[in-house]
C-alpha positions as CSV (number, residue, x, y, z in Angstrom):
1,M,-0.4,0.1,0.1
2,T,1.8,2.8,-0.8
3,A,1.8,5.8,1.5
4,A,-0.9,7.9,-0.1
5,A,-3.4,5.5,0.2
6,Q,-2.8,5.1,3.7
7,Q,-3.5,8.9,4.5
8,P,-7.4,9.4,5.1
9,D,-9.3,11.8,2.6
10,K,-8.8,15.2,3.3
11,R,-12.2,16.3,2.0
12,L,-13.7,13.8,4.1
13,K,-12.3,15.6,7.2
14,L,-13.6,19.0,5.5
15,L,-17.1,17.0,5.0
16,D,-16.4,16.6,9.2
17,A,-16.0,19.7,9.3
18,T,-19.4,21.4,7.4
19,I,-21.2,18.8,9.5
20,K,-19.1,19.5,12.9
21,K,-19.9,23.3,12.1
22,N,-23.4,22.2,12.2
23,Q,-23.8,20.9,15.0
24,G,-25.1,17.0,13.7
25,R,-28.5,19.1,12.9
26,R,-30.3,16.6,10.8
27,D,-32.0,20.3,9.1
28,A,-27.7,20.9,7.8
29,L,-28.5,17.6,5.2
30,I,-28.9,19.9,1.9
31,E,-26.0,22.3,3.4
32,V,-24.1,19.3,3.7
33,L,-25.0,17.6,0.2
34,H,-24.3,21.1,-1.2
35,R,-20.3,20.6,0.6
36,A,-19.9,17.0,-0.2
37,Q,-20.4,17.3,-3.4
38,E,-18.4,20.9,-3.6
39,L,-16.0,18.8,-2.5
40,Y,-16.1,15.4,-4.7
41,G,-18.0,16.2,-7.7
42,Y,-20.3,14.6,-7.4
43,L,-22.4,11.9,-4.5
44,D,-21.3,8.4,-4.6
45,T,-23.0,5.5,-2.2
46,P,-20.2,5.8,0.7
47,V,-20.2,9.6,1.2
48,L,-23.6,8.9,1.3
49,W,-23.7,6.9,3.8
50,H,-21.1,8.7,5.9
51,V,-23.6,11.5,5.5
52,A,-26.3,9.1,6.8
53,R,-24.3,8.5,9.5
54,T,-22.9,11.0,10.7
55,L,-26.2,13.0,10.7
56,K,-27.4,10.1,12.4
57,Q,-30.3,9.5,9.6
58,P,-31.9,6.5,7.5
59,P,-29.9,6.2,4.3
60,S,-33.2,6.5,2.5
61,R,-33.5,10.1,4.4
62,V,-30.5,10.9,2.6
63,F,-30.6,9.1,-0.4
64,G,-34.1,10.0,-1.3
65,V,-32.6,13.8,-0.6
66,A,-29.7,13.5,-2.9
67,T,-32.1,11.6,-5.7
68,F,-35.1,14.2,-5.7
69,Y,-33.5,17.8,-6.5
70,H,-31.6,17.9,-9.3
71,L,-29.1,19.7,-8.6
72,F,-27.2,17.1,-7.1
73,R,-25.4,14.6,-9.3
74,L,-24.9,10.6,-8.4
75,K,-22.3,10.5,-11.4
76,P,-18.9,11.8,-12.0
77,Q,-19.5,14.9,-14.7
78,G,-17.9,15.6,-17.7
79,K,-14.9,18.3,-17.8
80,H,-17.7,20.1,-19.5
81,T,-21.9,20.1,-19.5
82,C,-24.3,20.6,-22.0
83,V,-27.5,21.5,-20.9
84,V,-30.4,22.4,-22.6
85,C,-33.6,24.2,-21.6
86,L,-36.9,22.0,-21.7
87,G,-39.3,24.8,-20.4
88,T,-42.0,25.6,-22.4
89,A,-40.8,28.6,-24.6
90,C,-38.1,26.7,-25.5
91,F,-40.1,22.9,-26.3
92,V,-42.1,25.2,-28.5
93,K,-39.7,27.1,-30.5
94,G,-37.1,23.6,-31.3
95,A,-35.8,22.1,-28.4
96,E,-36.6,18.5,-29.1
97,K,-34.1,19.1,-32.0
98,L,-31.1,20.5,-30.5
99,I,-31.7,17.2,-28.2
100,A,-31.0,15.3,-30.7
101,A,-28.0,17.1,-32.5
102,V,-26.7,16.8,-28.9
103,E,-27.1,13.4,-29.2
104,R,-25.9,12.6,-32.7
105,T,-22.5,14.4,-32.0
106,A,-21.7,13.8,-28.6
107,H,-23.5,9.9,-28.6
108,V,-25.1,10.9,-25.2
109,K,-28.4,10.6,-24.2
110,P,-30.0,13.4,-21.8
111,G,-28.6,12.2,-18.2
112,Q,-24.8,10.9,-19.5
113,T,-21.0,12.1,-20.3
114,T,-19.2,11.2,-22.5
115,I,-16.8,8.0,-22.6
116,D,-14.2,9.9,-22.7
117,G,-15.4,12.2,-19.4
118,E,-15.0,15.2,-21.5
119,M,-18.6,16.6,-21.6
120,S,-21.7,16.0,-19.9
121,F,-25.2,16.2,-21.7
122,V,-28.2,17.8,-18.9
123,T,-31.5,19.2,-19.5
124,A,-33.2,21.4,-17.8
125,R,-37.1,21.1,-16.9
126,C,-37.3,25.5,-17.6
127,I,-33.7,28.0,-17.1
128,G,-35.4,31.3,-17.0
129,A,-34.6,32.3,-20.6
130,C,-37.6,32.3,-22.1
131,G,-37.2,35.6,-24.0
132,I,-34.0,33.8,-25.6
133,A,-35.4,30.8,-26.5
134,P,-34.4,28.8,-27.6
135,T,-31.7,27.6,-24.5
136,V,-28.9,26.2,-23.4
137,V,-26.0,26.5,-21.2
138,F,-23.0,25.4,-22.3
139,D,-20.4,25.6,-19.1
140,A,-21.6,28.2,-17.5
141,E,-22.7,30.2,-20.1
142,T,-26.1,30.7,-21.7
143,C,-26.9,30.8,-25.3
144,G,-29.4,31.7,-27.0
145,Q,-31.4,31.6,-30.2
146,M,-29.3,28.2,-30.4
147,T,-29.8,26.1,-33.6
148,P,-28.7,22.6,-34.1
149,D,-25.6,23.5,-36.2
150,R,-24.5,26.3,-33.6
151,L,-24.8,23.5,-31.3
152,N,-22.7,21.4,-32.9
153,E,-20.5,24.1,-34.0
154,R,-20.1,25.3,-30.1
155,L,-19.7,21.1,-29.6
156,K,-16.8,20.5,-31.9
157,G,-14.3,21.4,-28.9
158,W,-15.6,18.7,-26.7
159,V,-16.2,16.4,-28.2
160,G,-14.0,15.5,-31.3
161,D,-15.4,15.7,-34.8
162,G,-18.6,13.5,-34.2
163,T,-17.5,10.2,-36.5
164,R,-16.6,7.7,-33.2
């Protein structure tokens, strides 16, 4: 076993500090889960079990909260994120065509990450940018009046040439 493998995970200590700061209060669950995701990038099963044990909550409650809120991720995310809005305005103005374009170009379905880990593809119920529909968020940049061609152009650097 290497020396690095023997040392405790510093992220776990930071998570425990957040739990301690909240004095182990059961109503701190969402804050603790946000901190865990911030530290680990996503909420994996061992982290969720640790939170349940430490906050003295049933695992079903912790897993239920983690799966209910769409901001929590249970799988590692890609280096980049493409979010297609499915709100009413975006849907009416062609969000389905945008989803089909991402699926064709990146070879992933909503909720998946490319095999190389470069991009995660997600959909959102509404991002609140109805005036510029249809809307796609590339990493943290909101782009309106998106077309399949413009979307494919933006994805080129993230997913190669689309011939995989």
